[in-house]
C-alpha positions in Angstrom: 17.6 0.1 1.5 15.1 2.5 1.7 11.0 2.9 0.7 12.3 5.8 -1.1 14.1 3.6 -4.0 11.2 1.5 -3.9 9.5 4.4 -5.0 11.7 6.2 -7.4 11.2 2.4 -9.7 7.7 1.9 -9.3 6.4 6.0 -10.8 4.7 8.7 -9.4 1.2 7.5 -10.0 -0.9 7.8 -6.2 -4.2 6.8 -6.7 -6.7 7.1 -3.4 -9.7 8.3 -2.5 -11.8 10.6 -0.3 -13.6 10.0 3.2 -16.4 11.1 2.1 -16.7 9.6 -1.3 -19.2 6.7 -1.7 -17.9 3.0 -1.2 -19.8 2.1 -5.3 -17.2 4.7 -6.0 -13.9 3.3 -4.3 -14.9 -0.4 -5.7 -15.3 0.8 -9.5 -11.6 2.4 -9.0 -10.8 -1.3 -7.6 -11.6 -2.9 -10.0 -11.1 -0.8 -13.3 -7.5 0.2 -11.7 -6.8 -4.1 -10.7 -5.3 -2.7 -7.3 -6.0 -4.1 -3.6 -6.2 -0.8 -1.2 -6.8 2.4 -1.8 -5.3 5.5 1.1 -8.7 7.4 1.9 -7.8 11.6 2.3 -9.6 14.3 4.2 -8.1 17.0 2.1 -5.1 16.1 1.6 -4.4 14.1 5.1 -4.3 10.0 4.9 -7.3 9.8 6.8 -7.4 5.6 6.4 -7.1 2.5 4.3 -9.8 1.0 2.6 -8.8 -2.7 1.3 -10.8 -5.2 -0.9 -11.3 -7.0 2.1 -13.2 -3.7 3.8 -15.5 -4.1 1.0 -16.6 -8.2 1.5 -16.7 -8.1 5.4 -18.8 -5.1 4.7 -21.1 -6.6 2.3 -21.2 -10.1 4.4 -22.7 -7.9 7.1 -24.5 -5.3 5.8 -25.6 -6.3 2.6 -25.5 -4.5 -0.3 -26.8 -0.8 1.3 -23.1 -0.7 2.4 -22.3 0.4 -1.7 -23.7 3.9 -1.0 -22.2 4.0 2.5 -19.3 6.7 2.3 -16.4 5.5 2.5 -15.5 6.5 6.0 -17.9 4.5 7.2 -15.9 1.2 5.7 -12.1 2.0 5.9 -9.1 0.5 8.6 -8.0 2.8 10.5 -5.7 4.8 10.8 -3.7 3.7 8.5 -0.4 2.2 9.1 2.0 4.8 7.1 5.1 4.9 6.3 8.3 7.7 5.1 10.8 7.9 2.2 13.8 6.8 5.0 11.8 4.3 6.2 14.1 0.6 5.7 12.4 -2.2 3.4 12.8 -4.8 6.2 11.1 -2.5 9.0 8.1 -2.0 6.4 8.0 -5.7 5.6 8.4 -5.9 9.4 5.7 -3.0 9.9 3.3 -5.6 7.5 3.8 -8.7 9.0 3.3 -7.9 12.4 -0.4 -5.5 11.7 -1.3 -8.7 8.8 -1.9 -5.7 5.7 -0.5 -5.2 2.3 -0.6 -2.0 1.7 1.2 0.8 3.1 1.0 4.8 2.0 4.0 6.2 2.4 3.4 10.3 3.6 5.6 13.5 4.0 4.5 15.1 7.3 1.1 14.5 6.5 0.6 14.1 3.0 0.5 11.1 0.7 3.3 10.9 -1.5 3.4 6.8 -2.6 1.8 3.8 -1.6 3.9 0.2 -1.3 2.5 -3.6 -1.4 4.0 -6.1 0.5 4.2 -7.4 -3.5 6.5 -4.0 -4.2 9.1 -4.9 -1.4 8.9 -8.7 -1.9 10.3 -7.9 -5.2 12.2 -5.2 -4.7 13.8 -7.6 -1.7 14.2 -10.7 -4.0 16.1 -8.7 -7.0 18.3 -7.5 -4.3 19.0 -11.3 -3.4 20.0 -12.1 -6.9 22.2 -9.3 -6.8 24.2 -10.2 -4.3 24.3 -13.9 -6.1 25.5 -13.0 -8.4 28.2 -10.6 -7.2 29.2 -13.4 -5.0 29.6 -15.6 -7.3 31.9 -13.3 -9.9 34.0 -12.6 -6.9 34.7 -16.6 -6.3 35.0 -18.1 -10.0 37.9 -14.8 -10.5 39.3 -16.3 -7.7 
């Protein structure tokens, strides 16, 4: 199973923010869309990723002034990315090792999607359920 299968089910919409945008705008997008992270772009290339964790840590250390900073000042960089041909289990392993919850999906330098740990776990659980149903059907037919 590859990331391409997850993107196919998830749809093509990808939210992102430009590196120079104020943190305040990115926070509003996170809140309105109820998401946990945004890929940060310079032009069309992924420069990093900004998560709600990045915002919280900076608010704790630097106060509300961070809301007026450019996103690139608080983002995590470089972003760990995957391609659409990456295996789901490999992507889950990357997330576990990196202690991250979101992976931008790139094609060359261009952002084409994003997957969350929730997307990957759901896909994996669905596959396990399908395998169990097939095994049960096989056993019952014997």
